[in-house]
C-alpha positions as CSV (number, residue, x, y, z in Angstrom):
1,M,51.8,11.0,-4.7
2,A,49.3,12.3,-7.4
3,R,50.7,9.9,-10.2
4,T,50.4,7.0,-8.0
5,S,46.8,7.4,-6.5
6,L,45.3,8.3,-9.8
7,P,45.6,4.3,-10.6
8,F,43.9,3.7,-7.7
9,I,41.0,6.5,-8.1
10,L,40.3,4.9,-11.5
11,L,40.0,2.0,-10.3
12,A,37.2,3.2,-7.6
13,F,35.4,5.1,-10.2
14,A,35.2,2.0,-12.5
15,G,34.1,-0.4,-9.8
16,L,31.7,2.1,-8.7
17,A,30.2,2.4,-12.5
18,A,30.1,-1.0,-12.8
19,C,27.8,-1.0,-9.5
20,T,25.2,1.5,-11.1
21,P,21.9,0.3,-12.8
22,G,22.5,1.8,-16.3
23,G,20.3,0.2,-18.6
24,E,19.1,-2.1,-16.1
25,A,17.2,0.7,-14.4
26,K,14.9,1.4,-17.7
27,P,12.5,-1.4,-18.6
28,D,13.3,-3.9,-21.2
29,A,11.4,-3.2,-24.5
30,A,11.2,-7.5,-24.5
31,A,9.5,-7.4,-21.4
32,T,7.0,-5.3,-22.4
33,V,3.6,-5.8,-23.5
34,Q,1.8,-3.4,-25.6
35,V,-2.2,-2.8,-25.6
36,A,-4.4,-1.6,-28.5
37,D,-8.2,-0.9,-29.3
38,A,-9.3,-1.3,-25.9
39,L,-13.5,-1.3,-26.1
40,C,-15.7,-2.7,-22.9
41,R,-19.7,-3.3,-24.1
42,P,-22.3,-1.2,-22.4
43,T,-23.4,-3.1,-19.6
44,P,-26.9,-4.7,-20.8
45,I,-30.1,-3.2,-18.6
46,G,-30.2,-4.9,-14.9
47,R,-26.9,-6.6,-15.3
48,K,-23.7,-6.2,-13.9
49,T,-21.4,-8.1,-16.4
50,T,-20.0,-6.8,-19.4
51,G,-17.2,-8.1,-21.6
52,C,-14.0,-6.3,-22.7
53,Y,-11.9,-6.7,-26.0
54,L,-8.3,-5.2,-27.2
55,T,-5.3,-6.6,-28.1
56,L,-2.1,-7.4,-26.7
57,T,1.6,-7.8,-28.2
58,A,4.3,-9.0,-25.9
59,G,8.1,-8.2,-26.6
60,A,8.7,-11.9,-24.9
61,D,6.9,-14.7,-24.2
62,D,4.8,-14.1,-21.5
63,R,1.0,-14.7,-19.9
64,L,-1.9,-12.2,-19.0
65,V,-2.4,-13.3,-15.4
66,S,-4.7,-11.3,-14.1
67,V,-7.3,-8.4,-14.5
68,S,-8.7,-5.5,-12.5
69,S,-10.9,-2.4,-12.6
70,P,-12.3,-0.1,-10.1
71,V,-15.8,-0.1,-12.0
72,A,-16.4,-4.1,-11.0
73,G,-16.4,-6.2,-8.2
74,R,-13.9,-8.4,-10.0
75,A,-12.6,-9.3,-13.3
76,Q,-11.9,-12.6,-15.0
77,I,-10.1,-13.8,-18.6
78,H,-12.1,-16.1,-20.4
79,E,-12.4,-18.2,-23.3
80,S,-15.9,-19.1,-25.2
81,R,-15.9,-21.9,-27.5
82,V,-18.9,-23.6,-28.8
83,E,-19.8,-27.2,-27.6
84,S,-22.6,-29.2,-28.7
85,N,-23.6,-26.4,-30.8
86,M,-23.8,-23.9,-27.9
87,M,-21.4,-20.8,-26.8
88,M,-19.4,-21.6,-23.3
89,M,-17.3,-19.5,-21.7
90,Y,-14.7,-21.0,-19.6
91,E,-12.4,-18.6,-16.7
92,L,-8.5,-19.0,-17.6
93,K,-7.7,-19.7,-14.5
94,E,-3.9,-20.1,-15.5
95,G,-3.9,-17.0,-17.8
96,L,-3.6,-16.0,-21.3
97,P,-0.4,-17.0,-23.5
98,L,1.3,-14.3,-25.1
99,P,3.7,-15.5,-27.6
100,A,6.6,-13.2,-28.4
101,G,6.0,-10.6,-30.9
102,Q,2.4,-12.1,-31.8
103,A,-0.7,-9.9,-32.0
104,V,-3.3,-11.7,-29.7
105,E,-6.9,-10.2,-30.3
106,L,-9.4,-10.6,-27.5
107,K,-12.9,-10.4,-28.9
108,P,-16.3,-11.4,-29.1
109,G,-17.1,-15.4,-29.3
110,G,-13.3,-15.7,-28.4
111,N,-11.0,-15.0,-25.8
112,H,-12.0,-11.6,-23.5
113,I,-11.9,-10.1,-20.2
114,M,-15.2,-10.4,-17.9
115,L,-15.9,-7.4,-15.5
116,L,-18.4,-8.8,-13.2
117,A,-20.2,-6.8,-10.3
118,V,-20.1,-3.5,-12.0
119,A,-21.1,-1.0,-9.5
120,E,-22.5,1.8,-12.0
121,P,-24.3,0.8,-15.5
122,L,-21.7,1.3,-18.3
123,T,-23.0,3.4,-20.7
124,A,-21.7,3.9,-24.5
125,G,-19.2,7.0,-24.2
126,D,-17.8,6.3,-20.7
127,T,-14.6,4.9,-20.3
128,V,-13.0,2.0,-18.0
129,A,-9.6,1.7,-16.2
130,L,-8.6,-1.8,-16.7
131,T,-5.1,-2.7,-15.4
132,L,-3.4,-5.6,-16.6
133,T,-1.3,-7.8,-14.8
134,F,1.5,-10.2,-16.6
135,A,3.4,-13.0,-15.5
136,S,7.0,-11.2,-16.5
137,A,6.2,-7.7,-17.9
138,P,4.9,-5.0,-15.5
139,P,1.4,-4.2,-15.1
140,V,0.0,-1.9,-17.8
141,E,-2.6,0.6,-17.0
142,V,-5.3,1.2,-19.8
143,T,-8.5,3.2,-20.6
144,A,-11.0,1.5,-22.3
145,H,-13.8,3.0,-24.3
146,V,-17.1,2.1,-23.7
147,G,-19.4,1.1,-26.9
148,Q,-20.0,-2.0,-29.2
149,P,-17.4,-3.8,-30.8
150,V,-17.5,-3.7,-34.7
151,L,-18.3,-7.8,-35.8
152,I,-16.4,-8.8,-38.7
153,D,-18.1,-12.6,-39.2
154,S,-21.4,-13.8,-37.7
155,G,-20.0,-15.9,-34.6
156,D,-21.1,-12.6,-32.4
157,A,-21.4,-13.8,-28.9
158,S,-23.4,-11.5,-26.2
159,H,-20.3,-10.6,-24.6
């Protein structure tokens, strides 16, 4: 009887092994987004808005679709561009594309995160929690330092 039931036991064990999540339970490295150099500017006196900057690198094509922070009533993903010799900002309502393996830098004078309706003034040395939500990758929580960004060129914007 033991010899006859052994194949059935092995078959049942193989079936159970096939049903377990195995490697699927671990996040796929290609479906993750790495975040570096997160920084938010101090809020200007009397203002309740500020800009945040960071670098995103996605393992697979993805899109940053939203940002939230407990320090702000809302957050938006913006792009800045010069139109008629004036710097203009627009919300990226469809989010920010993240091509696989390419570092996408959010920086002053370019794409950035705007924190709006900031509850308390942000001063240099503070930290800001940001939750980044992507179209495919799991959300990423990051702590941004508050300070002034180091500007390489003279194309500085006010945020």
